[in-house]
Backbone as CSV, one residue per row, in Angstrom:
resi,resn,N_x,N_y,N_z,CA_x,CA_y,CA_z,C_x,C_y,C_z
1,MET,170.604,92.526,163.883,169.179,92.404,164.004,168.566,93.806,163.946
2,LEU,167.526,93.957,163.140,166.833,95.232,163.054,165.789,95.318,164.145
3,GLY,165.637,96.497,164.737,164.596,96.689,165.736,164.934,95.999,167.045
4,ARG,163.989,96.069,167.953,164.177,95.455,169.259,163.449,94.123,169.295
5,ALA,163.969,93.222,170.105,163.379,91.887,170.199,161.942,91.934,170.695
6,ASP,161.609,92.908,171.566,160.241,92.969,172.078,159.260,93.551,171.064
7,ASP,159.747,94.044,169.925,158.867,94.518,168.857,158.404,93.375,167.960
8,VAL,159.100,92.247,168.007,158.767,91.112,167.147,157.363,90.612,167.476
9,ILE,156.577,90.386,166.440,155.203,89.908,166.583,155.204,88.407,166.362
10,ASN,154.583,87.666,167.264,154.465,86.216,167.130,153.011,85.910,166.828
11,THR,152.720,85.572,165.578,151.352,85.300,165.156,151.258,83.868,164.647
12,GLY,150.540,83.051,165.369,150.387,81.652,164.979,151.707,80.906,164.919
13,GLY,152.658,81.273,165.775,153.956,80.609,165.804,154.949,81.154,164.798
14,ARG,154.554,82.141,164.008,155.463,82.753,163.032,155.899,84.120,163.529
15,LYS,157.139,84.422,163.300,157.701,85.705,163.724,157.563,86.737,162.607
16,VAL,157.170,87.947,162.998,157.027,89.047,162.053,157.790,90.251,162.603
17,LEU,158.704,90.771,161.815,159.380,92.010,162.175,158.529,93.168,161.657
18,PRO,158.022,94.018,162.539,157.153,95.109,162.105,157.809,96.004,161.059
19,GLN,159.126,96.186,161.180,159.842,97.044,160.243,159.754,96.510,158.805
20,ASP,159.690,95.192,158.635,159.573,94.608,157.294,158.236,94.977,156.659
21,VAL,157.173,94.948,157.457,155.840,95.285,156.944,155.764,96.788,156.666
22,GLU,156.299,97.588,157.559,156.308,99.038,157.360,157.073,99.402,156.083
23,ARG,158.189,98.739,155.863,158.983,98.989,154.658,158.192,98.615,153.402
24,ALA,157.461,97.504,153.461,156.658,97.079,152.312,155.540,98.088,152.024
25,ILE,154.928,98.630,153.078,153.894,99.656,152.891,154.512,100.893,152.257
26,GLU,155.664,101.303,152.777,156.345,102.496,152.271,156.753,102.341,150.800
27,ARG,157.167,101.154,150.414,157.665,100.921,149.051,156.567,100.578,148.050
28,SER,155.364,100.329,148.522,154.282,99.901,147.639,153.894,101.001,146.651
29,LEU,153.957,100.675,145.382,153.548,101.632,144.355,152.047,101.898,144.423
30,MET,151.269,100.900,144.821,149.817,101.076,144.938,149.455,102.088,146.021
31,LEU,150.273,102.186,147.058,149.958,103.061,148.195,150.637,104.427,148.103
32,ARG,151.510,104.586,147.110,152.216,105.860,146.958,151.207,106.968,146.696
33,GLY,151.325,108.041,147.442,150.391,109.158,147.306,149.116,108.959,148.107
34,MET,149.009,107.849,148.824,147.838,107.581,149.659,148.206,107.501,151.139
35,VAL,149.216,106.703,151.456,149.643,106.505,152.841,150.876,107.362,153.099
36,ARG,150.780,108.254,154.090,151.912,109.121,154.442,152.882,108.427,155.381
37,GLY,152.362,107.658,156.342,153.220,106.992,157.303,152.511,105.801,157.912
38,SER,153.302,104.886,158.489,152.694,103.702,159.098,153.551,103.189,160.244
39,VAL,152.896,102.487,161.142,153.579,101.744,162.190,152.812,100.441,162.354
40,VAL,153.534,99.342,162.455,152.934,98.011,162.561,153.217,97.464,163.955
41,VAL,152.180,96.888,164.572,152.298,96.367,165.938,151.583,95.030,166.051
42,GLY,151.898,94.316,167.124,151.189,93.083,167.448,150.150,93.362,168.517
43,VAL,148.937,92.887,168.298,147.842,93.051,169.245,147.464,91.665,169.760
44,GLU,147.264,91.554,171.080,146.917,90.256,171.672,145.692,89.658,170.979
45,ASP,145.759,88.340,170.738,144.679,87.618,170.062,144.569,86.231,170.693
46,ALA,143.352,85.864,171.083,143.138,84.583,171.768,143.505,83.384,170.888
47,GLU,143.265,83.491,169.602,143.516,82.361,168.694,144.965,82.299,168.204
48,TRP,145.533,83.442,167.853,146.840,83.476,167.196,147.984,83.905,168.109
49,GLY,147.694,84.262,169.349,148.720,84.805,170.240,148.789,86.311,170.066
50,GLN,149.135,86.721,168.866,149.100,88.126,168.463,148.628,88.184,167.022
51,ARG,148.046,89.309,166.666,147.698,89.533,165.255,148.388,90.818,164.807
52,VAL,148.722,90.860,163.545,149.415,92.007,162.968,148.378,93.078,162.642
53,GLU,148.613,94.290,163.145,147.748,95.429,162.843,148.631,96.622,162.523
54,ALA,148.074,97.578,161.789,148.841,98.758,161.398,148.070,100.029,161.726
55,LEU,148.804,101.071,162.046,148.262,102.416,162.144,148.846,103.173,160.974
56,VAL,148.014,103.914,160.261,148.496,104.681,159.118,147.951,106.098,159.162
57,THR,148.694,106.990,158.555,148.201,108.332,158.276,147.981,108.398,156.773
58,LEU,146.838,108.973,156.380,146.478,109.038,154.968,146.609,110.453,154.429
59,GLU,146.784,110.543,153.135,146.757,111.839,152.472,145.329,112.379,152.545
60,PRO,145.171,113.689,152.570,143.834,114.285,152.629,142.962,113.840,151.455
61,GLY,141.671,113.671,151.757,140.707,113.324,150.714,140.443,111.841,150.558
62,LEU,141.225,111.002,151.221,141.004,109.562,151.123,140.027,109.116,152.203
63,ASP,139.207,108.137,151.884,138.210,107.621,152.817,138.877,106.663,153.800
64,PRO,138.866,106.995,155.099,139.487,106.115,156.099,138.879,104.712,156.128
65,ASP,137.618,104.588,155.740,136.971,103.276,155.742,137.581,102.328,154.719
66,ASP,138.310,102.861,153.752,138.929,102.037,152.706,140.358,101.614,153.057
67,ALA,140.888,102.103,154.164,142.302,101.895,154.484,142.685,100.425,154.599
68,THR,141.895,99.635,155.339,142.249,98.223,155.514,142.295,97.511,154.172
69,ALA,141.277,97.710,153.354,141.233,97.054,152.039,142.392,97.509,151.154
70,LEU,142.696,98.804,151.176,143.800,99.326,150.356,145.137,98.706,150.746
71,VAL,145.437,98.740,152.032,146.731,98.230,152.494,146.824,96.724,152.267
72,ARG,145.778,95.990,152.620,145.808,94.534,152.440,145.957,94.165,150.963
73,SER,145.235,94.852,150.086,145.334,94.570,148.647,146.743,94.859,148.126
74,ALA,147.293,95.983,148.533,148.628,96.351,148.068,149.664,95.334,148.529
75,LEU,149.573,94.893,149.773,150.564,93.937,150.282,150.371,92.550,149.695
76,ARG,149.130,92.189,149.351,148.901,90.881,148.708,149.573,90.810,147.341
77,THR,149.693,91.953,146.661,150.318,91.959,145.338,151.833,92.117,145.423
78,SER,152.345,92.258,146.634,153.797,92.354,146.822,154.323,90.980,147.230
79,GLU,155.565,90.943,147.645,156.163,89.671,148.055,156.022,89.411,149.549
80,VAL,155.120,90.129,150.208,154.919,89.966,151.641,154.110,88.686,151.890
81,PRO,154.620,87.777,152.728,153.863,86.559,153.037,152.540,86.896,153.730
82,GLY,151.552,86.063,153.540,150.216,86.300,154.069,150.152,86.536,155.564
83,HIS,150.984,85.847,156.344,150.928,86.013,157.798,151.449,87.375,158.255
84,MET,152.107,88.121,157.365,152.642,89.437,157.709,151.693,90.577,157.350
85,ILE,150.632,90.282,156.616,149.700,91.318,156.183,148.793,91.694,157.353
86,PRO,148.699,92.990,157.676,147.854,93.403,158.799,146.405,92.962,158.631
87,LYS,145.849,92.449,159.728,144.440,92.030,159.725,143.524,93.244,159.734
88,ARG,144.006,94.312,160.371,143.204,95.524,160.482,144.136,96.722,160.370
89,VAL,143.624,97.785,159.769,144.382,99.022,159.625,143.591,100.142,160.285
90,HIS,144.237,100.849,161.189,143.615,101.959,161.905,144.136,103.261,161.311
91,VAL,143.240,104.157,160.940,143.648,105.458,160.419,143.727,106.433,161.588
92,VAL,144.863,107.097,161.715,145.074,108.082,162.765,145.504,109.402,162.129
93,ALA,145.232,110.493,162.824,145.641,111.809,162.318,147.161,111.938,162.315
94,GLU,147.795,111.398,163.374,149.253,111.423,163.493,149.718,110.139,164.155
95,LEU,150.873,109.656,163.761,151.463,108.499,164.432,151.976,108.952,165.789
96,PRO,151.826,108.119,166.826,152.331,108.509,168.141,153.863,108.531,168.137
97,LEU,154.425,109.634,168.604,155.875,109.796,168.594,156.406,110.033,169.998
98,LEU,157.647,109.612,170.207,158.370,109.926,171.434,158.964,111.320,171.266
99,GLY,159.499,111.867,172.337,160.075,113.200,172.297,161.166,113.387,171.257
100,ILE,161.853,112.315,170.901,162.962,112.419,169.939,162.499,112.230,168.489
101,GLY,161.179,112.145,168.286,160.657,111.995,166.932,160.550,110.564,166.450
102,LYS,160.882,109.619,167.308,160.803,108.193,166.973,159.388,107.693,167.280
103,VAL,158.905,106.729,166.509,157.563,106.187,166.722,157.473,105.522,168.094
104,ASP,156.415,105.818,168.812,156.159,105.234,170.128,155.330,103.960,169.914
105,ARG,156.009,102.827,169.843,155.331,101.557,169.547,154.370,101.142,170.659
106,ALA,154.709,101.443,171.899,153.808,101.087,173.008,152.494,101.858,172.888
107,ALA,152.572,103.145,172.575,151.354,103.942,172.384,150.582,103.457,171.158
108,ALA,151.298,103.093,170.104,150.649,102.584,168.888,149.910,101.280,169.204
109,ARG,150.525,100.429,169.999,149.907,99.156,170.391,148.609,99.409,171.177
110,ARG,148.662,100.398,172.077,147.456,100.733,172.862,146.341,101.246,171.953
111,LEU,146.693,102.088,170.975,145.693,102.597,170.034,145.083,101.466,169.206
112,ALA,145.901,100.544,168.766,145.424,99.436,167.940,144.577,98.467,168.739
113,SER,144.781,98.399,170.054,144.047,97.449,170.904,142.625,97.896,171.223
114,ARG,142.282,99.116,170.905,140.943,99.639,171.208,139.881,99.001,170.366
């Protein structure tokens, strides 16, 4: 099993592994040269239980207001199922990291919940 069980996002009864969405963002030809890094998290949602959201760092010169549309469009043209596509994309200067250089998913979740 990839990742930790507590990282799994349950949205509308469907399970989403954040690493699968992050990998799709990383591999997307549409996003190459635009998105430097990403982390995907589940944010509490009254209707769906959790909703999929992403934090991304962008290359300089890109408009942060376009990030959600860019990422959603790129993933819609890939083989990513609709329930795995982030509902919202947050642009951050840097992804939150733990001391060992690993992404801090708890901090990312807090940032996405704002």
